C-alpha positions in Angstrom: -10.9 -8.8 -4.1 -10.7 -12.6 -3.6 -6.9 -12.4 -3.4 -7.1 -9.5 -0.9 -9.6 -11.4 1.3 -7.5 -14.5 1.3 -4.4 -12.6 2.3 -6.2 -10.9 5.2 -7.7 -14.2 6.4 -4.3 -15.9 6.3 -2.6 -13.1 8.2 -5.4 -12.5 10.7 -5.5 -8.8 10.0 -5.2 -5.8 7.7 -1.6 -4.8 8.1 0.4 -3.7 5.1 4.2 -3.6 5.6 6.5 -1.3 3.5 9.6 -2.5 1.8 11.9 0.4 1.1 15.7 0.3 0.7 16.8 3.5 2.5 20.0 4.2 4.4 18.1 5.8 7.3 16.2 2.6 7.9 19.2 0.3 8.2 20.1 -1.0 11.6 23.7 -1.8 12.6 25.2 -4.6 10.6 23.6 -3.8 7.3 25.6 -1.9 4.7 24.1 0.8 2.6 24.7 -1.0 -0.7 22.6 -3.3 -2.9 23.7 -6.5 -0.9 23.0 -4.8 2.4 19.6 -3.4 1.3 18.5 -6.8 -0.1 19.5 -8.7 3.1 17.7 -6.1 5.2 14.5 -6.3 3.1 14.5 -10.1 3.2 14.9 -9.9 7.0 11.8 -7.7 7.2 9.9 -10.1 5.0 10.9 -13.1 7.1 10.0 -11.3 10.3 6.6 -10.1 9.3 5.3 -12.5 6.6 3.1 -14.4 9.1 1.2 -11.2 10.2 1.3 -9.0 7.1 -1.7 -9.1 4.8 0.4 -7.2 2.2 3.9 -6.0 1.3 4.1 -2.7 -0.4 7.1 -1.8 -2.6 7.7 1.9 -2.9 9.2 1.9 -6.3 10.9 5.3 -5.9 13.4 3.9 -3.4 14.5 1.1 -5.8 14.5 3.3 -8.9 16.8 5.8 -7.2 19.4 3.0 -6.9 19.6 2.7 -10.7 19.6 -0.6 -12.7 21.0 -2.5 -9.7 18.1 -1.3 -7.6 15.5 -2.3 -10.2 17.2 -5.8 -10.4 17.1 -6.0 -6.6 13.3 -5.2 -6.6 12.7 -8.1 -9.0 14.8 -10.5 -6.9 13.0 -9.6 -3.7 9.7 -9.9 -5.4 10.6 -13.4 -6.6 11.5 -14.4 -3.0 8.3 -13.2 -1.3 6.1 -15.9 0.2 2.8 -16.7 -1.6 0.5 -15.5 1.2 0.7 -11.6 1.4 -0.7 -9.4 -1.3 2.1 -7.6 -3.3 1.5 -3.9 -3.9 3.6 -1.9 -6.4 3.3 1.7 -5.0 4.2 3.5 -8.3 1.4 6.1 -8.7 1.6 5.7 -12.4 -0.4 7.8 -14.9 -0.2 8.6 -18.6 -2.3 8.6 -21.8 -3.9 5.2 -22.5 -1.3 3.8 -24.8 1.6 4.5 -22.4 -0.5 3.5 -19.4 -1.0 0.1 -20.9 2.8 -0.4 -20.8 3.0 0.8 -17.2 0.3 -1.7 -16.3 2.0 -4.5 -18.0 5.3 -3.6 -16.4 3.8 -3.8 -12.9 1.3 -6.6 -13.2 3.1 -8.9 -15.7 6.8 -7.8 -15.5 7.0 -7.4 -11.7 4.1 -9.7 -10.9 2.4 -7.3 -8.5 -1.1 -8.2 -7.2 -2.0 -4.5 -6.9 -0.7 -1.0 -7.9 -1.3 2.6 -7.1 -2.5 4.9 -9.9 -2.9 8.7 -10.2 -6.2 9.4 -11.9 -5.8 13.1 -12.7 -5.3 12.3 -16.4 -8.8 10.7 -16.5 -10.4 7.4 -17.3 -8.3 6.4 -20.2 -5.2 6.6 -18.0 -6.7 4.2 -15.5 -8.5 1.7 -17.7 -5.4 -0.2 -18.8 -4.8 -1.1 -15.2 -8.4 -2.1 -14.6 -8.2 -4.4 -17.7 -6.3 -6.7 -15.5 -9.4 -7.9 -13.7 -7.5 -10.3 -11.4 -5.4 -7.5 -10.0 -6.3 -4.5 -7.7 -5.8 -0.9 -8.8 -5.8 1.6 -5.9 -6.7 5.0 -7.2 -5.3 8.1 -5.3 -8.5 9.6 -3.9 -7.3 11.5 -0.8 -3.7 11.2 0.0 -2.0 11.6 3.4 0.5 14.4 2.5 -0.1 18.1 3.3 -0.2 18.9 -0.5 -3.5 17.0 -0.8 -5.1 20.3 0.3 -3.8 22.0 -2.9 -6.0 20.0 -5.3 -7.6 16.9 -3.9 -9.4 18.7 -1.1 -9.9 22.0 -2.9 -13.4 22.2 -4.3 -14.1 18.6 -3.3 -12.1 17.0 -6.1 -11.6 13.9 -4.0 -15.4 13.4 -4.1 -15.4 13.5 -7.9 -12.6 10.9 -8.0 -14.5 8.7 -5.5 -17.5 8.9 -7.8 -15.4 7.8 -10.7 -14.0 4.8 -8.7 -17.6 3.7 -8.0 -18.2 3.9 -11.8 -15.0 2.2 -12.8 -15.4 -0.6 -10.2 -17.6 -2.8 -12.4 -15.2 -5.8 -12.1 -14.6 -5.3 -8.4 -10.9 -4.6 -8.8 -10.8 -0.8 -8.2 -9.9 0.6 -4.7 -9.0 3.9 -3.1 -6.0 5.4 -1.4 -7.3 7.3 1.6 -4.9 8.8 4.0 -5.3 8.4 7.8 -4.3 12.1 8.3 -7.8 13.0 7.0 -10.1 10.5 8.9 -13.1 12.9 8.7 -13.3 12.3 5.0 -12.9 8.5 5.1 -16.5 7.8 5.9 -17.6 10.1 3.1 -15.4 8.3 0.6 -16.7 5.0 1.9 -20.3 6.1 1.3 -19.5 7.1 -2.2 -17.5 4.0 -3.3 -19.5 1.3 -1.5 -17.5 -1.9 -1.2 -14.3 -0.8 -2.9 -11.2 -1.6 -0.7 -9.1 1.1 0.9 -5.3 1.4 1.1 -4.6 3.7 4.1 -1.2 5.2 4.6 -0.2 7.7 7.2 -1.0 6.0 10.6 2.7 5.8 11.6 5.3 8.6 11.3 2.8 10.9 9.6 0.7 10.9 12.7 -2.7 9.8 11.2 -5.6 8.8 13.5 -5.8 5.0 13.2 -9.0 4.6 15.3 -11.0 7.3 13.6 -9.9 6.3 10.2 -10.7 2.6 10.8 -14.1 3.5 12.2 -14.9 5.7 9.2 -13.4 3.3 6.7 -16.0 0.7 7.6 -18.9 3.1 8.0 -21.0 1.2 5.5 -22.8 -2.1 5.5 -20.9 -2.9 2.3 -17.5 -2.4 3.9 -14.9 -4.5 2.1 -11.9 -3.8 4.1 -9.0 -1.4 4.4 -5.3 -2.3 4.3 -3.6 -0.1 6.9 0.0 0.6 5.7 3.0 1.0 8.0 6.6 1.4 7.1 8.7 3.3 9.6 6.6 2.0 12.5 7.7 -1.6 11.6 11.3 -1.0 10.5 13.9 -0.9 13.3 16.0 2.0 12.2 19.7 2.9 12.8 19.3 2.8 16.6 18.4 -0.9 16.6 21.0 -3.3 17.9 20.9 -7.0 18.4 18.0 -9.1 17.2 16.7 -7.2 14.2 14.5 -10.1 13.1 12.9 -10.3 16.5 12.4 -6.5 16.7 10.7 -6.3 13.4 8.5 -9.3 14.2 7.5 -7.7 17.5 6.6 -4.4 15.9 4.7 -5.9 13.1 2.7 -8.1 15.5 2.0 -5.1 17.7 0.7 -3.2 14.7 -1.6 -6.0 13.6 -3.1 -6.2 17.1 -3.5 -2.4 17.2 -5.2 -2.4 13.7 -7.5 -5.3 14.6 -8.5 -3.5 17.8 -9.3 -0.3 15.8 -11.5 -2.3 13.5 -13.1 -4.1 16.4 -12.0 -7.5 15.3 
């Protein structure tokens, strides 16, 4: 939590920026190869580092590029500035012995400050991540995708997971992924988990309600903050021409302002 709070104070807000090597996100002048992706990602970092509280790597995009993509992930990680929190969005889960290696790969190998974890295999699949008490583990509680209705919402499973987060958070290093596409449940999760931090995807291209989610995410006297994650809303896309660095900086700054306004800060 201390690392998260420092990152938010430094950046002046709660914005998390996505880092994803994807052909559809590349503006003119960036080739869809390892060198082009890496140059693009570092441009995004340079443009948004002063206003981003966190950078979130979606590991699927790097893994899809094979060994060269994984090597690029590590190079970009090594070049990130010290201020923003570094989140490995991997959604890992396995039996305890395997989970311990996943946790080591993300926290020690990659040097991530935080990771996303799927809790459906139970406590022993999450504990190896929580053993790293100086890192944050964001547990999938209520995700932003339509399929969350299949299991997480059905029968109130997300409430049971939130109750587990409250139990697991004895070291203050366990948080929740709560999608902005379901703002009505955010206040309920907050009441259950108390001070646990939120990671909130879905406010951009997925059409989530930023204002309602922000209001409900802090509907508790013990509110500890919520990182609001944006990827496509910050990245320029193929239609961008000219000053890519300036365009990303402008979009990231606008999102920080919008998020701070939603939180009333």
